[in-house]
C-alpha positions as CSV (number, residue, x, y, z in Angstrom):
1,M,0.0,0.0,0.0
2,T,2.8,2.4,0.7
3,N,4.0,1.8,-2.9
4,L,0.6,2.9,-4.1
5,I,0.7,6.0,-2.0
6,L,4.2,6.8,-3.1
7,A,3.2,6.3,-6.8
8,A,0.2,8.6,-6.3
9,L,2.4,11.2,-4.7
10,A,5.0,11.0,-7.4
11,A,2.2,11.3,-10.1
12,L,0.8,14.3,-8.2
13,V,4.3,16.0,-8.1
14,V,4.9,15.2,-11.8
15,G,1.4,16.6,-12.6
16,I,2.1,19.8,-10.7
17,V,5.4,20.3,-12.4
18,I,3.8,19.7,-15.8
19,G,1.0,22.1,-14.9
20,V,3.4,24.8,-13.8
21,L,5.4,24.5,-17.0
22,V,2.4,24.6,-19.3
23,G,1.0,27.5,-17.3
24,R,4.2,29.5,-17.7
25,S,4.4,28.9,-21.4
26,G,0.8,29.9,-21.8
27,Q,1.5,33.1,-19.8
28,G,4.3,33.9,-22.1
29,Q,2.0,33.7,-25.1
30,T,-0.7,35.8,-23.4
31,L,2.0,38.3,-22.3
32,R,3.3,38.6,-25.9
33,Q,-0.3,38.9,-27.1
34,R,-1.0,41.7,-24.6
35,R,2.2,43.5,-25.7
36,A,1.2,43.2,-29.4
37,E,-2.3,44.5,-28.7
38,Q,-0.8,47.4,-26.7
39,Q,1.5,48.2,-29.6
40,I,-1.4,48.1,-32.0
41,E,-3.4,50.4,-29.8
42,E,-0.4,52.8,-29.6
43,L,-0.1,52.8,-33.4
44,R,-3.8,53.4,-33.8
45,S,-3.7,56.4,-31.5
46,E,-0.6,57.8,-33.2
47,F,-2.3,57.4,-36.6
48,T,-5.4,59.1,-35.3
49,R,-3.3,62.0,-34.0
50,Y,-1.5,62.2,-37.4
51,Q,-4.8,62.3,-39.3
52,A,-6.0,65.1,-37.0
53,Q,-2.8,67.1,-37.7
54,V,-3.2,66.6,-41.4
55,N,-6.9,67.7,-41.3
56,E,-5.9,70.8,-39.2
57,H,-3.1,71.7,-41.6
58,F,-5.4,71.6,-44.6
59,M,-8.2,73.4,-42.9
60,E,-5.8,76.2,-41.9
61,S,-4.3,76.3,-45.4
62,A,-7.8,76.6,-46.9
63,H,-8.6,79.4,-44.5
64,L,-5.4,81.3,-45.3
65,L,-5.9,80.8,-49.1
66,R,-9.4,82.2,-48.8
67,R,-8.1,85.2,-46.9
68,F,-5.4,85.7,-49.5
69,N,-8.0,85.5,-52.4
70,D,-10.2,88.0,-50.6
71,A,-7.3,90.4,-50.1
72,Y,-6.3,90.1,-53.7
73,R,-9.8,90.8,-54.9
74,D,-10.0,93.8,-52.6
75,V,-6.7,95.2,-53.9
76,N,-7.8,94.6,-57.5
77,Q,-11.1,96.4,-56.9
78,H,-9.3,99.2,-55.2
79,M,-6.9,99.6,-58.2
80,A,-9.8,99.5,-60.7
81,R,-11.8,102.1,-58.8
82,G,-8.7,104.3,-58.5
83,A,-8.0,104.0,-62.2
84,N,-11.6,104.9,-63.1
85,R,-11.6,107.8,-60.7
86,L,-8.1,109.2,-61.4
87,C,-7.6,108.6,-65.1
88,N,-9.9,110.6,-67.4
89,D,-7.7,110.3,-70.5
90,E,-9.9,109.1,-73.3
91,D,-7.1,107.5,-75.3
92,W,-6.1,105.5,-72.2
93,M,-9.7,104.4,-71.6
94,E,-10.0,103.3,-75.3
95,E,-6.7,101.3,-75.1
96,L,-7.9,99.7,-71.9
97,Q,-11.2,98.7,-73.6
98,Q,-9.3,97.2,-76.5
99,E,-7.0,95.2,-74.2
100,T,-10.1,93.9,-72.4
101,S,-11.7,92.9,-75.6
102,K,-8.5,91.2,-76.8
103,K,-8.3,89.2,-73.6
104,R,-12.0,88.2,-73.9
105,L,-11.2,86.9,-77.5
106,E,-8.2,85.0,-76.2
107,E,-10.3,83.4,-73.5
108,V,-12.8,82.4,-76.1
109,R,-10.1,80.9,-78.3
110,E,-8.7,79.0,-75.3
111,D,-12.1,77.5,-74.5
112,A,-12.4,76.2,-78.1
113,P,-11.3,72.6,-78.5
114,A,-7.7,72.5,-79.5
115,E,-6.7,70.3,-82.4
116,P,-3.7,68.0,-81.8
117,P,-0.6,68.7,-83.9
118,R,-0.4,66.7,-87.0
119,D,2.7,64.7,-88.1
120,Y,1.8,65.2,-91.8
121,A,0.8,68.0,-94.1
122,P,-2.8,67.9,-95.3
123,K,-3.4,67.2,-98.9
124,T,-4.6,70.0,-101.1
125,D,-5.9,67.6,-103.7
126,P,-7.5,64.3,-102.7
127,E,-5.8,62.5,-105.5
128,A,-2.3,63.9,-104.8
129,K,0.2,61.7,-103.1
130,G,0.6,62.2,-99.4
131,T,3.8,63.3,-97.6
132,L,4.4,59.7,-96.4
133,A,4.6,58.4,-100.0
134,E,8.1,57.2,-101.0
135,D,8.2,59.4,-104.1
136,F,6.7,62.5,-102.5
137,G,8.4,65.7,-103.6
138,L,10.7,63.9,-106.1
139,D,10.5,65.0,-109.7
140,K,10.1,62.3,-112.4
141,E,13.3,63.4,-114.1
142,K,15.4,63.1,-110.9
143,K,14.0,59.6,-110.5
144,A,15.0,58.6,-114.0
145,S,18.5,60.0,-113.7
146,Q,19.0,58.1,-110.4
147,A,17.9,54.8,-111.9
């Protein structure tokens, strides 16, 4: 009977040792998992802060650009009012109107669809040989003398 009790005690000690080893290895994995989750959470919060900084930067840039545009418009209007009030020269006013009409025409031309550049010259006669033909631009006499 003592042998049986000793075997049971030995099995109990071996079981406790195995349980402690398994428990420690499991704790190592959970510890690593907790560290990884903590790092992920830190990266998430850092990314959120970065997004907030980017949003703040672009909002402030938009505000500053709006103020700049407003100031430019105010200066432009001030200069136009001053020119109208201070310059009574008829020749100058006529020249200004011509320049304005030229700019309007240029704007209209710019709005028209642009034709892409051609890599060939258009034919004047539909039956004429094109510029990509082998004998384009060669006289018949020159051809005969070269042959």
